[in-house]
C-alpha positions in Angstrom: 29.3 13.2 6.4 25.9 11.6 6.7 23.7 11.4 3.6 20.0 11.8 2.9 18.1 10.5 -0.1 14.6 11.7 -1.1 12.8 8.9 -3.0 10.0 10.2 -5.3 8.0 7.8 -7.5 6.5 9.5 -10.5 3.7 8.6 -13.0 2.5 11.1 -15.5 3.6 14.1 -13.4 4.5 16.6 -16.2 2.3 19.3 -14.7 4.0 19.2 -11.3 7.4 17.6 -11.6 9.5 20.8 -12.2 7.8 22.7 -9.4 8.1 19.7 -7.1 11.9 19.6 -7.9 12.3 23.3 -7.1 10.5 23.0 -3.8 12.5 19.9 -2.8 15.9 21.2 -4.0 15.4 24.5 -2.1 14.8 22.6 1.1 17.7 20.2 0.6 20.1 23.1 0.0 19.5 24.3 3.5 20.6 21.0 5.1 24.0 20.5 6.6 24.2 16.8 5.4 24.9 15.6 1.9 21.6 15.0 0.0 20.2 13.7 -3.3 16.9 13.0 -5.0 16.0 9.7 -6.5 13.1 9.9 -9.0 11.5 6.7 -10.2 9.7 7.1 -13.4 7.0 4.4 -13.3 6.4 4.1 -17.1 5.0 7.6 -17.6 3.4 8.2 -21.0 3.6 12.0 -20.9 6.7 14.3 -20.8 7.8 13.2 -17.3 10.6 11.0 -18.8 12.2 14.0 -20.7 11.7 16.5 -17.9 13.4 14.2 -15.3 16.4 13.7 -17.6 16.6 17.4 -18.2 16.6 18.0 -14.4 19.3 15.3 -13.9 21.4 16.9 -16.6 21.6 20.2 -14.6 21.9 18.7 -11.1 24.4 16.1 -10.2 22.5 15.4 -7.0 19.5 14.1 -9.0 19.2 10.4 -10.0 16.5 8.9 -12.2 15.3 5.3 -12.7 13.1 4.8 -15.7 10.9 1.7 -15.7 10.3 -0.2 -18.9 6.5 0.2 -18.3 4.1 1.0 -15.6 4.6 -1.4 -12.7 2.9 0.5 -9.9 3.6 2.9 -7.0 4.8 0.2 -4.6 7.4 -1.3 -7.0 8.6 2.3 -7.7 9.2 2.9 -4.0 10.9 -0.5 -3.8 13.3 0.4 -6.6 14.1 3.7 -5.0 15.0 1.9 -1.7 17.0 -0.7 -3.5 19.1 1.9 -5.2 19.6 4.1 -2.2 23.0 4.1 -0.5 22.3 6.9 2.0 22.1 6.8 5.8 18.4 7.9 5.7 15.7 8.0 3.0 12.5 10.0 2.9 9.7 8.6 0.7 7.3 11.1 -0.7 5.0 11.7 -3.6 5.7 14.2 -6.4 2.4 16.1 -6.2 3.4 18.3 -3.3 0.7 16.9 -1.0 3.6 15.7 1.1 5.3 19.1 1.7 9.1 19.0 1.2 9.3 21.9 3.6 8.7 19.4 6.4 12.0 17.6 5.7 14.1 19.6 8.2 11.5 19.1 10.9 11.3 15.3 10.3 15.1 15.0 10.4 15.2 17.0 13.7 12.4 14.9 15.1 14.2 11.7 14.2 17.4 13.0 15.9 15.4 13.9 19.0 13.7 10.5 19.2 16.6 8.4 17.9 14.0 6.6 15.8 14.5 4.2 12.9 11.3 5.2 11.3 9.3 8.5 11.4 5.9 7.9 9.8 3.9 10.9 8.9 0.3 11.0 10.2 -2.3 13.1 8.3 -4.2 15.3 10.8 -6.6 16.5 8.0 -7.6 15.4 4.5 -10.0 18.3 3.8 -9.0 18.5 0.2 -10.2 15.0 -0.5 -13.7 13.8 -1.2 -16.0 12.5 1.6 -15.8 9.0 0.1 -12.0 9.0 -0.1 -11.7 10.2 3.6 -14.3 7.7 4.8 -13.0 4.7 2.9 -9.4 5.4 4.0 -10.3 5.8 7.6 -12.4 2.6 7.5 -9.6 0.7 5.7 -6.9 1.4 8.2 -9.1 0.4 11.1 -10.4 -2.7 9.3 -6.8 -3.7 8.6 -5.8 -3.3 12.2 -8.6 -5.6 13.2 -7.8 -8.3 10.6 -4.0 -8.3 10.7 -1.6 -9.8 13.2 0.5 -6.6 12.7 -0.8 -3.3 14.0 -0.5 -0.5 11.5 -0.4 3.3 12.3 -3.7 4.9 11.5 -4.1 7.6 8.7 -0.6 7.2 7.3 0.7 6.8 3.8 4.2 6.1 2.4 5.4 9.5 3.4 8.0 8.6 6.0 11.7 8.6 6.9 13.5 5.3 7.2 17.1 4.8 8.3 19.9 2.5 7.0 18.9 -0.4 9.3 15.3 -0.4 7.8 16.7 -0.3 4.3 19.1 -3.2 4.9 16.2 -5.3 6.2 14.0 -4.2 3.3 16.5 -5.9 0.9 15.6 -9.2 2.5 11.9 -9.0 1.7 11.2 -11.1 -1.4 7.4 -10.4 -1.9 6.6 -9.2 -5.4 3.4 -7.5 -4.4 4.4 -5.3 -1.6 2.4 -3.2 0.9 5.4 -1.2 2.0 3.9 0.8 4.9 2.7 -2.6 6.3 6.1 -4.2 5.8 7.9 -1.4 7.6 5.5 -1.7 10.5 6.1 -5.5 10.5 9.9 -5.0 10.9 9.6 -3.4 14.3 12.5 -1.3 15.6 11.7 2.2 17.0 8.9 3.9 15.0 7.4 7.3 15.9 4.6 9.4 14.5 5.0 12.9 13.0 1.8 14.8 12.6 1.1 17.1 9.6 -1.6 18.7 7.5 -1.7 17.2 4.0 -2.1 19.7 1.3 -4.1 19.6 -1.9 -2.4 18.4 -5.1 -0.4 21.2 -6.8 -1.6 20.1 -10.2 -2.9 17.0 -12.1 -5.1 14.3 -10.8 -4.9 11.3 -8.4 -3.1 8.2 -9.7 -5.2 6.0 -7.4 -8.7 5.7 -8.8 -11.2 3.3 -7.1 -10.0 0.2 -9.0 -6.4 0.7 -7.9 -7.5 1.5 -4.4 -9.4 -1.8 -4.2 -6.4 -3.8 -5.6 -4.1 -2.1 -3.1 -6.5 -2.9 -0.3 -6.8 -6.5 -1.3 -3.0 -6.8 -1.4 -2.7 -5.4 2.1 -5.4 -7.7 3.4 -4.3 -11.0 1.9 -0.6 -10.5 2.5 -1.0 -9.6 6.2 -3.9 -11.6 7.4 -5.2 -15.2 7.4 -8.5 -14.1 9.0 -10.4 -14.3 5.7 -9.6 -18.0 5.7 -11.0 -18.3 9.3 -14.1 -16.4 8.2 -14.6 -18.8 5.3 -14.1 -21.7 7.6 -16.6 -20.2 10.0 -19.2 -19.7 7.3 -18.7 -23.3 6.2 -19.2 -24.5 9.8 -22.4 -22.4 10.2 -23.7 -23.8 6.9 -23.1 -27.4 8.1 -25.0 -26.7 11.3 -27.9 -25.1 9.5 -28.0 -28.2 7.1 -28.0 -30.6 10.1 -30.8 -28.6 11.8 -32.9 -28.6 8.6 -32.3 -32.4 8.1 -33.4 -33.1 11.7 -36.5 -30.8 11.2 -37.5 -32.6 8.0 -37.0 -36.1 9.6 -39.0 -35.2 12.7 -41.7 -33.6 10.5 -42.1 -36.8 8.6 -42.4 -38.9 11.8 -44.8 -36.6 13.7 -46.6 -35.1 10.7 -45.9 -31.4 11.4 -44.0 -30.9 8.2 -44.7 -31.8 4.6 -41.5 -31.9 2.5 -43.4 -31.7 -0.8 -44.6 -28.2 0.0 -41.2 -26.7 1.0 -40.2 -25.4 -2.4 -39.4 -21.8 -1.2 -37.4 -23.0 1.8 -35.4 -25.5 -0.4 -34.5 -22.8 -2.9 -33.4 -20.5 -0.1 -31.2 -23.2 1.4 -29.6 -24.1 -1.9 -28.9 -20.4 -2.6 -27.4 -20.0 0.9 -25.2 -23.0 0.6 -24.1 -22.1 -2.9 -23.2 -18.6 -1.8 -21.1 -19.9 1.1 -19.3 -22.3 -1.2 -18.5 -19.7 -3.8 -17.3 -17.2 -1.1 -15.1 -19.9 0.4 -13.7 -20.8 -3.0 -13.1 -17.2 -3.8 -11.1 -16.5 -0.6 -9.0 -19.7 -1.2 -8.5 -18.6 -4.8 -7.1 -15.2 -3.7 -4.4 -17.0 -1.6 -3.7 -19.5 -4.3 -3.3 -16.6 -6.8 -0.8 -15.0 -4.4 1.2 -18.2 -4.3 1.1 -18.5 -8.1 2.4 -15.0 -8.5 5.2 -15.5 -6.0 6.2 -18.9 -7.3 6.8 -17.5 -10.8 9.6 -15.5 -9.4 9.3 -12.6 -11.9 11.2 -9.4 -11.0 9.2 -6.8 -9.2 10.1 -4.2 -11.8 12.3 -3.8 -14.9 14.6 -0.7 -15.3 14.9 0.6 -18.8 17.4 3.3 -18.1 19.4 4.9 -15.2 20.3 8.6 -15.3 22.8 10.2 -12.9 24.0 7.0 -11.2 
Protein backbone atom coordinates (compact mmCIF):
# COMPACT_ATOMS: atom_id res chain seq x y z
CA UNK A 1 0.00 0.00 0.00
CA UNK A 2 1.24 3.49 -0.82
CA UNK A 3 2.13 5.83 2.01
CA UNK A 4 1.76 9.58 2.62
CA UNK A 5 3.68 11.68 5.13
CA UNK A 6 2.60 15.16 6.19
CA UNK A 7 5.65 17.15 7.31
CA UNK A 8 4.84 20.01 9.69
CA UNK A 9 7.60 22.26 11.10
CA UNK A 10 6.66 23.87 14.43
CA UNK A 11 8.07 26.77 16.42
CA UNK A 12 6.18 28.02 19.48
CA UNK A 13 2.80 26.76 18.24
CA UNK A 14 1.20 25.83 21.59
CA UNK A 15 -1.92 27.88 20.77
CA UNK A 16 -2.65 26.00 17.57
CA UNK A 17 -0.85 22.66 17.53
CA UNK A 18 -3.66 20.56 19.08
CA UNK A 19 -6.29 22.02 16.75
CA UNK A 20 -3.92 21.63 13.80
CA UNK A 21 -3.43 17.95 14.67
CA UNK A 22 -7.20 17.36 14.91
CA UNK A 23 -7.81 18.94 11.50
CA UNK A 24 -4.97 17.03 9.84
CA UNK A 25 -5.82 13.71 11.50
CA UNK A 26 -9.49 13.92 10.53
CA UNK A 27 -8.49 14.41 6.89
CA UNK A 28 -5.90 11.61 6.86
CA UNK A 29 -8.42 9.16 8.32
CA UNK A 30 -10.54 9.55 5.18
CA UNK A 31 -7.71 8.53 2.82
CA UNK A 32 -7.37 5.03 1.41
CA UNK A 33 -3.56 5.06 1.65
CA UNK A 34 -1.40 4.61 4.73
CA UNK A 35 -0.50 7.96 6.33
CA UNK A 36 1.51 9.60 9.07
CA UNK A 37 2.38 13.04 10.44
CA UNK A 38 5.98 14.08 11.03
CA UNK A 39 6.23 17.09 13.33
CA UNK A 40 9.57 18.88 13.56
CA UNK A 41 9.86 20.92 16.76
CA UNK A 42 12.30 23.68 15.84
CA UNK A 43 13.54 24.45 19.36
CA UNK A 44 10.23 25.81 20.70
CA UNK A 45 10.40 27.58 24.07
CA UNK A 46 6.71 27.20 24.96
CA UNK A 47 4.67 24.02 25.57
CA UNK A 48 4.94 22.78 21.97
CA UNK A 49 7.50 20.14 23.02
CA UNK A 50 5.21 18.56 25.63
CA UNK A 51 2.07 18.82 23.51
CA UNK A 52 3.71 17.07 20.56
CA UNK A 53 4.93 14.22 22.77
CA UNK A 54 1.44 13.87 24.25
CA UNK A 55 -0.06 13.65 20.76
CA UNK A 56 2.54 11.06 19.69
CA UNK A 57 1.82 8.99 22.80
CA UNK A 58 -1.83 8.63 21.76
CA UNK A 59 -1.34 8.16 18.00
CA UNK A 60 1.14 5.68 16.55
CA UNK A 61 0.89 7.48 13.20
CA UNK A 62 2.53 10.60 14.65
CA UNK A 63 6.31 11.05 14.73
CA UNK A 64 8.17 13.95 16.31
CA UNK A 65 11.68 15.30 15.82
CA UNK A 66 12.87 17.69 18.54
CA UNK A 67 15.76 19.98 17.62
CA UNK A 68 18.39 20.84 20.23
CA UNK A 69 17.69 24.55 19.58
CA UNK A 70 16.02 26.80 17.03
CA UNK A 71 17.69 26.19 13.65
CA UNK A 72 15.03 27.74 11.42
CA UNK A 73 12.08 26.80 9.24
CA UNK A 74 14.07 25.50 6.25
CA UNK A 75 16.29 23.14 8.32
CA UNK A 76 13.09 21.86 9.97
CA UNK A 77 11.58 21.06 6.58
CA UNK A 78 14.86 19.40 5.54
CA UNK A 79 14.81 17.20 8.65
CA UNK A 80 11.26 16.11 7.90
CA UNK A 81 12.19 15.12 4.34
CA UNK A 82 15.35 13.33 5.51
CA UNK A 83 13.30 11.20 7.95
CA UNK A 84 10.46 10.46 5.56
CA UNK A 85 10.16 6.98 4.04
CA UNK A 86 6.80 7.50 2.35
CA UNK A 87 5.91 7.51 -1.34
CA UNK A 88 4.70 11.11 -1.11
CA UNK A 89 5.13 13.94 1.35
CA UNK A 90 3.08 17.08 1.85
CA UNK A 91 4.87 20.00 3.47
CA UNK A 92 2.66 22.44 5.34
CA UNK A 93 2.72 24.83 8.28
CA UNK A 94 1.05 24.20 11.63
CA UNK A 95 -0.93 27.44 11.78
CA UNK A 96 -3.77 26.16 9.50
CA UNK A 97 -3.11 28.85 6.89
CA UNK A 98 -2.36 25.88 4.63
CA UNK A 99 -5.70 24.00 4.99
CA UNK A 100 -5.32 20.24 5.67
CA UNK A 101 -8.74 19.81 4.07
CA UNK A 102 -7.06 20.32 0.67
CA UNK A 103 -4.92 17.18 1.01
CA UNK A 104 -7.37 14.83 -0.80
CA UNK A 105 -7.73 17.33 -3.66
CA UNK A 106 -3.95 17.70 -3.96
CA UNK A 107 -3.51 13.91 -4.06
CA UNK A 108 -6.23 13.54 -6.69
CA UNK A 109 -4.68 16.35 -8.75
CA UNK A 110 -1.26 14.68 -8.56
CA UNK A 111 -2.78 11.40 -9.73
CA UNK A 112 -4.56 13.16 -12.58
CA UNK A 113 -1.44 15.01 -13.74
CA UNK A 114 1.04 12.22 -12.88
CA UNK A 115 3.26 14.96 -11.46
CA UNK A 116 6.33 14.73 -9.25
CA UNK A 117 5.56 18.04 -7.54
CA UNK A 118 2.29 19.83 -6.87
CA UNK A 119 3.10 23.33 -5.64
CA UNK A 120 0.28 25.33 -4.08
CA UNK A 121 -0.25 28.84 -5.45
CA UNK A 122 -1.98 31.44 -3.28
CA UNK A 123 -4.79 33.16 -5.14
CA UNK A 124 -5.37 35.62 -2.29
CA UNK A 125 -3.51 36.88 0.77
CA UNK A 126 -6.21 39.21 2.10
CA UNK A 127 -5.50 38.38 5.73
CA UNK A 128 -1.94 39.74 5.42
CA UNK A 129 -0.80 43.35 5.58
CA UNK A 130 -0.38 45.48 2.47
CA UNK A 131 3.39 45.56 3.08
CA UNK A 132 3.61 41.75 3.39
CA UNK A 133 1.59 41.19 0.20
CA UNK A 134 3.51 43.81 -1.75
CA UNK A 135 6.95 42.70 -0.60
CA UNK A 136 6.19 39.02 -1.29
CA UNK A 137 4.88 39.77 -4.79
CA UNK A 138 7.92 41.93 -5.57
CA UNK A 139 10.34 39.37 -4.15
CA UNK A 140 9.16 36.48 -6.32
CA UNK A 141 9.28 38.58 -9.48
CA UNK A 142 12.68 40.01 -8.60
CA UNK A 143 14.03 36.50 -7.96
CA UNK A 144 12.76 35.29 -11.33
CA UNK A 145 14.60 38.18 -12.98
CA UNK A 146 17.85 37.60 -11.08
CA UNK A 147 18.01 33.80 -11.05
CA UNK A 148 18.97 31.33 -13.74
CA UNK A 149 16.14 29.12 -12.41
CA UNK A 150 12.53 30.24 -12.85
CA UNK A 151 10.42 29.98 -9.68
CA UNK A 152 6.62 29.71 -9.53
CA UNK A 153 5.08 33.01 -8.42
CA UNK A 154 3.17 33.43 -5.14
CA UNK A 155 4.07 30.04 -3.70
CA UNK A 156 5.42 28.93 -0.35
CA UNK A 157 6.64 25.58 0.95
CA UNK A 158 3.09 24.15 0.91
CA UNK A 159 3.43 21.41 -1.70
CA UNK A 160 3.38 17.71 -2.45
CA UNK A 161 6.60 15.98 -3.48
CA UNK A 162 7.06 12.36 -4.52
CA UNK A 163 9.73 9.78 -3.69
CA UNK A 164 11.84 10.75 -6.69
CA UNK A 165 12.10 14.36 -5.46
CA UNK A 166 12.92 13.23 -1.92
CA UNK A 167 15.65 10.90 -3.14
CA UNK A 168 17.27 13.75 -5.06
CA UNK A 169 16.86 16.08 -2.09
CA UNK A 170 19.16 13.81 -0.04
CA UNK A 171 21.97 14.67 -2.48
CA UNK A 172 21.75 18.44 -1.87
CA UNK A 173 24.49 19.41 0.56
CA UNK A 174 23.82 23.12 1.05
CA UNK A 175 23.48 24.10 4.69
CA UNK A 176 21.43 27.24 4.07
CA UNK A 177 18.61 25.93 1.93
CA UNK A 178 15.94 27.77 0.00
CA UNK A 179 13.82 24.65 -0.42
CA UNK A 180 11.14 25.91 -2.79
CA UNK A 181 13.95 27.11 -5.07
CA UNK A 182 15.83 23.81 -4.86
CA UNK A 183 12.69 21.85 -5.75
CA UNK A 184 12.18 24.10 -8.79
CA UNK A 185 15.85 23.63 -9.73
CA UNK A 186 15.46 19.81 -9.78
CA UNK A 187 13.05 19.88 -12.68
CA UNK A 188 10.80 16.83 -13.28
CA UNK A 189 7.07 17.43 -13.77
CA UNK A 190 5.78 20.22 -11.52
CA UNK A 191 2.22 21.55 -11.67
CA UNK A 192 0.38 24.37 -9.83
CA UNK A 193 -2.59 23.90 -7.52
CA UNK A 194 -4.50 27.11 -6.75
CA UNK A 195 -6.02 27.79 -3.34
CA UNK A 196 -7.09 30.60 -1.02
CA UNK A 197 -4.80 30.97 1.96
CA UNK A 198 -6.59 31.35 5.27
CA UNK A 199 -5.76 33.56 8.24
CA UNK A 200 -3.75 32.08 11.10
CA UNK A 201 -5.89 30.07 13.51
CA UNK A 202 -3.98 31.52 16.48
CA UNK A 203 -0.62 32.98 17.44
CA UNK A 204 1.57 35.27 15.36
CA UNK A 205 3.82 34.97 12.33
CA UNK A 206 7.25 33.40 12.87
CA UNK A 207 8.69 35.44 9.98
CA UNK A 208 9.24 39.04 11.14
CA UNK A 209 10.94 41.52 8.80
CA UNK A 210 14.49 40.56 9.86
CA UNK A 211 13.91 36.85 9.12
CA UNK A 212 12.20 37.71 5.84
CA UNK A 213 15.24 39.73 4.74
CA UNK A 214 17.63 36.94 5.73
CA UNK A 215 15.48 34.41 3.87
CA UNK A 216 15.42 36.64 0.79
CA UNK A 217 19.20 37.13 0.83
CA UNK A 218 19.74 33.36 1.06
CA UNK A 219 17.50 32.84 -1.95
CA UNK A 220 19.23 35.59 -3.93
CA UNK A 221 22.87 34.70 -3.29
CA UNK A 222 22.39 30.92 -3.55
CA UNK A 223 20.55 31.07 -6.86
CA UNK A 224 22.02 34.03 -8.69
CA UNK A 225 25.43 35.37 -9.71
CA UNK A 226 23.89 38.55 -11.12
CA UNK A 227 24.80 40.63 -8.02
CA UNK A 228 28.44 40.01 -8.98
CA UNK A 229 27.69 41.20 -12.52
CA UNK A 230 25.97 44.30 -11.14
CA UNK A 231 28.99 45.04 -8.93
CA UNK A 232 31.30 44.56 -11.94
CA UNK A 233 29.10 46.85 -14.02
CA UNK A 234 29.18 49.56 -11.36
CA UNK A 235 32.96 49.28 -11.20
CA UNK A 236 33.16 49.63 -14.98
CA UNK A 237 30.90 52.70 -14.93
CA UNK A 238 33.00 54.22 -12.15
CA UNK A 239 36.19 53.72 -14.20
CA UNK A 240 34.61 55.34 -17.27
CA UNK A 241 33.46 58.32 -15.20
CA UNK A 242 36.96 58.62 -13.72
CA UNK A 243 38.56 58.61 -17.18
CA UNK A 244 36.11 61.23 -18.46
CA UNK A 245 36.82 63.48 -15.47
CA UNK A 246 40.56 63.04 -15.90
CA UNK A 247 40.35 64.01 -19.58
CA UNK A 248 38.13 66.96 -18.69
CA UNK A 249 40.59 68.28 -16.11
CA UNK A 250 43.58 67.79 -18.46
CA UNK A 251 41.87 69.59 -21.36
CA UNK A 252 40.71 72.31 -18.98
CA UNK A 253 44.30 72.93 -17.92
CA UNK A 254 45.45 73.13 -21.53
CA UNK A 255 42.65 75.31 -22.92
CA UNK A 256 41.84 77.23 -19.75
CA UNK A 257 38.12 76.41 -19.42
CA UNK A 258 38.57 74.61 -16.10
CA UNK A 259 40.30 75.57 -12.87
CA UNK A 260 41.13 72.47 -10.81
CA UNK A 261 41.62 74.54 -7.67
CA UNK A 262 37.98 75.62 -7.56
CA UNK A 263 36.43 72.14 -7.97
CA UNK A 264 36.10 71.20 -4.30
CA UNK A 265 32.40 70.22 -4.53
CA UNK A 266 32.89 68.08 -7.62
CA UNK A 267 35.94 66.38 -6.09
CA UNK A 268 34.04 65.46 -2.92
CA UNK A 269 31.12 64.18 -5.02
CA UNK A 270 33.42 61.97 -7.09
CA UNK A 271 35.20 60.63 -3.99
CA UNK A 272 31.90 59.77 -2.34
CA UNK A 273 30.65 58.11 -5.54
CA UNK A 274 33.77 55.99 -6.01
CA UNK A 275 33.82 55.11 -2.31
CA UNK A 276 30.20 53.99 -2.47
CA UNK A 277 30.86 51.82 -5.54
CA UNK A 278 33.84 50.20 -3.82
CA UNK A 279 31.94 49.50 -0.62
CA UNK A 280 28.99 48.07 -2.54
CA UNK A 281 31.28 45.80 -4.57
CA UNK A 282 33.14 44.64 -1.46
CA UNK A 283 29.82 44.00 0.29
CA UNK A 284 28.51 41.82 -2.55
CA UNK A 285 31.77 39.88 -2.68
CA UNK A 286 31.64 39.53 1.10
CA UNK A 287 28.21 37.90 0.90
CA UNK A 288 29.50 35.20 -1.44
CA UNK A 289 32.67 34.72 0.61
CA UNK A 290 30.50 34.36 3.73
CA UNK A 291 28.45 31.67 2.01
CA UNK A 292 31.64 29.79 1.11
CA UNK A 293 32.86 30.14 4.70
CA UNK A 294 29.63 28.66 6.09
CA UNK A 295 29.65 25.78 3.61
CA UNK A 296 33.33 24.92 4.08
CA UNK A 297 32.91 24.54 7.85
CA UNK A 298 30.70 21.54 7.14
CA UNK A 299 28.56 21.88 10.25
CA UNK A 300 25.30 19.89 10.27
CA UNK A 301 22.20 21.69 9.07
CA UNK A 302 20.42 20.80 12.32
CA UNK A 303 20.91 18.74 15.49
CA UNK A 304 18.19 16.40 16.77
CA UNK A 305 17.83 16.18 20.54
CA UNK A 306 15.09 13.54 20.64
CA UNK A 307 12.94 11.37 18.35
CA UNK A 308 9.46 10.32 19.38
CA UNK A 309 7.39 7.70 17.57
CA UNK A 310 10.14 6.50 15.22
